[in-house]
TIPA-931490 format. One record per residue (C-alpha): x, y, z; residue in three letters; chain; residue number from 1. Coordinates in nm, 2 decimals. Layout:
       x       y       z  residu  chaine  num
       X       Y       Z     ALA       A  NUM
...
//
This chain:
       x       y       z  residu  chaine  num
   -3.75    4.13   -1.22     UNK       A    1
   -3.45    4.16   -1.12     UNK       A    2
   -3.49    4.14   -0.80     UNK       A    3
   -3.70    3.78   -0.86     UNK       A    4
   -3.40    3.65   -1.03     UNK       A    5
   -3.15    3.75   -0.74     UNK       A    6
   -3.39    3.63   -0.50     UNK       A    7
   -3.45    3.29   -0.67     UNK       A    8
   -3.09    3.25   -0.78     UNK       A    9
   -3.01    3.28   -0.35     UNK       A   10
   -3.24    3.07   -0.31     UNK       A   11
   -3.13    2.81   -0.52     UNK       A   12
   -2.78    2.82   -0.43     UNK       A   13
   -2.88    2.79   -0.05     UNK       A   14
   -3.08    2.47   -0.13     UNK       A   15
   -2.81    2.29   -0.31     UNK       A   16
   -2.60    2.39    0.03     UNK       A   17
   -2.88    2.24    0.25     UNK       A   18
   -2.85    1.97    0.02     UNK       A   19
   -2.51    1.84    0.11     UNK       A   20
   -2.48    1.72    0.44     UNK       A   21
   -2.12    1.86    0.63     UNK       A   22
   -1.89    1.68    0.75     UNK       A   23
   -1.87    1.65    1.10     UNK       A   24
   -1.52    1.70    1.30     UNK       A   25
   -1.48    1.30    1.41     UNK       A   26
   -1.54    1.22    1.04     UNK       A   27
   -1.27    1.38    0.95     UNK       A   28
   -1.06    1.28    1.24     UNK       A   29
   -1.14    0.90    1.09     UNK       A   30
   -1.05    1.01    0.73     UNK       A   31
   -0.72    1.14    0.83     UNK       A   32
   -0.67    0.86    1.02     UNK       A   33
   -0.72    0.64    0.74     UNK       A   34
   -0.47    0.86    0.54     UNK       A   35
   -0.20    0.80    0.81     UNK       A   36
   -0.28    0.44    0.83     UNK       A   37
   -0.23    0.46    0.41     UNK       A   38
    0.10    0.64    0.47     UNK       A   39
    0.22    0.38    0.74     UNK       A   40
    0.22    0.12    0.44     UNK       A   41
    0.55    0.07    0.35     UNK       A   42
    0.70   -0.05   -0.01     UNK       A   43
    1.07   -0.23   -0.09     UNK       A   44
    1.13   -0.40   -0.42     UNK       A   45
    1.46   -0.51   -0.54     UNK       A   46
    1.63   -0.85   -0.58     UNK       A   47
    1.70   -1.11   -0.34     UNK       A   48
    2.04   -1.17   -0.22     UNK       A   49
    1.99   -1.41    0.07     UNK       A   50
    1.70   -1.57    0.21     UNK       A   51
    1.74   -1.72    0.57     UNK       A   52
    1.36   -1.96    0.62     UNK       A   53
    1.49   -2.02    0.94     UNK       A   54
    1.51   -1.68    1.10     UNK       A   55
    1.23   -1.57    0.83     UNK       A   56
    1.40   -1.27    0.63     UNK       A   57
    1.49   -1.19    0.33     UNK       A   58
    1.79   -0.96    0.23     UNK       A   59
    1.68   -0.73   -0.06     UNK       A   60
    1.89   -0.52   -0.24     UNK       A   61
    1.71   -0.24   -0.45     UNK       A   62
    1.78   -0.24   -0.76     UNK       A   63
    2.01   -0.01   -0.95     UNK       A   64
    2.17    0.06   -0.56     UNK       A   65
    2.37   -0.08   -0.31     UNK       A   66
    2.10   -0.04   -0.08     UNK       A   67
    1.98   -0.35    0.14     UNK       A   68
    1.68   -0.42    0.37     UNK       A   69
    1.64   -0.68    0.58     UNK       A   70
    1.28   -0.77    0.58     UNK       A   71
    1.08   -1.00    0.84     UNK       A   72
    0.78   -1.24    0.75     UNK       A   73
    0.61   -1.49    0.97     UNK       A   74
    0.31   -1.69    0.90     UNK       A   75
    0.07   -1.41    0.86     UNK       A   76
    0.24   -1.29    0.55     UNK       A   77
    0.12   -1.37    0.22     UNK       A   78
    0.30   -1.45   -0.07     UNK       A   79
    0.23   -1.48   -0.42     UNK       A   80
    0.36   -1.45   -0.78     UNK       A   81
    0.26   -1.25   -1.04     UNK       A   82
    0.42   -1.19   -1.41     UNK       A   83
    0.45   -0.82   -1.55     UNK       A   84
    0.17   -0.68   -1.61     UNK       A   85
   -0.08   -0.96   -1.59     UNK       A   86
   -0.34   -0.99   -1.32     UNK       A   87
   -0.35   -1.30   -1.26     UNK       A   88
   -0.19   -1.32   -0.94     UNK       A   89
   -0.07   -1.73   -0.76     UNK       A   90
   -0.02   -1.80   -0.38     UNK       A   91
    0.28   -1.97   -0.33     UNK       A   92
    0.48   -2.07   -0.02     UNK       A   93
    0.81   -1.84    0.10     UNK       A   94
    1.01   -2.18    0.00     UNK       A   95
    0.95   -2.08   -0.37     UNK       A   96
    1.13   -1.76   -0.33     UNK       A   97
    1.48   -1.83   -0.40     UNK       A   98
    1.83   -1.58   -0.39     UNK       A   99
    1.83   -1.34   -0.71     UNK       A  100
    1.46   -1.33   -0.74     UNK       A  101
    1.27   -1.03   -0.77     UNK       A  102
    1.01   -0.94   -0.53     UNK       A  103
    0.83   -0.61   -0.39     UNK       A  104
    0.74   -0.62   -0.01     UNK       A  105
    0.44   -0.41    0.13     UNK       A  106
    0.45   -0.42    0.51     UNK       A  107
    0.52   -0.15    0.81     UNK       A  108
    0.87   -0.04    0.82     UNK       A  109
    0.94    0.12    1.16     UNK       A  110
    1.25    0.22    1.30     UNK       A  111
    1.45    0.02    1.06     UNK       A  112
    1.23   -0.30    1.12     UNK       A  113
    0.97   -0.43    0.79     UNK       A  114
    0.77   -0.60    0.90     UNK       A  115
    0.62   -0.80    0.55     UNK       A  116
    0.24   -0.84    0.51     UNK       A  117
    0.29   -0.93    0.13     UNK       A  118
    0.57   -1.09   -0.08     UNK       A  119
    0.49   -1.06   -0.44     UNK       A  120
    0.72   -1.27   -0.63     UNK       A  121
    0.76   -1.11   -0.99     UNK       A  122
    0.80   -1.37   -1.29     UNK       A  123
    0.94   -1.29   -1.57     UNK       A  124
    0.72   -1.33   -1.87     UNK       A  125
//
């Protein structure tokens, strides 16, 4: 009786392992690439201290520090505004970003050159 129980348990375990597909090396490499791409997304938030519309840059000081970063944008950059805690996101123009506005920038930062894909102006509720 015990012998049959052990045999049935082994069969159940073997079948359950076979039921789950194994990840091949190309799938794991693709997942690794996705993780690396996601980790390369950069985020910078703070207060705008200078907006150069002609040069398409914002100089942003991180809140509570003296750290500043020049954030570059172009015609592909998405500009939005959003109140804290709100799910409603409003499209805006780059001209709507003014000095002393609080912003969150998402993009790529390579060798100190931050290219924004999204700039979100944070609204005071």
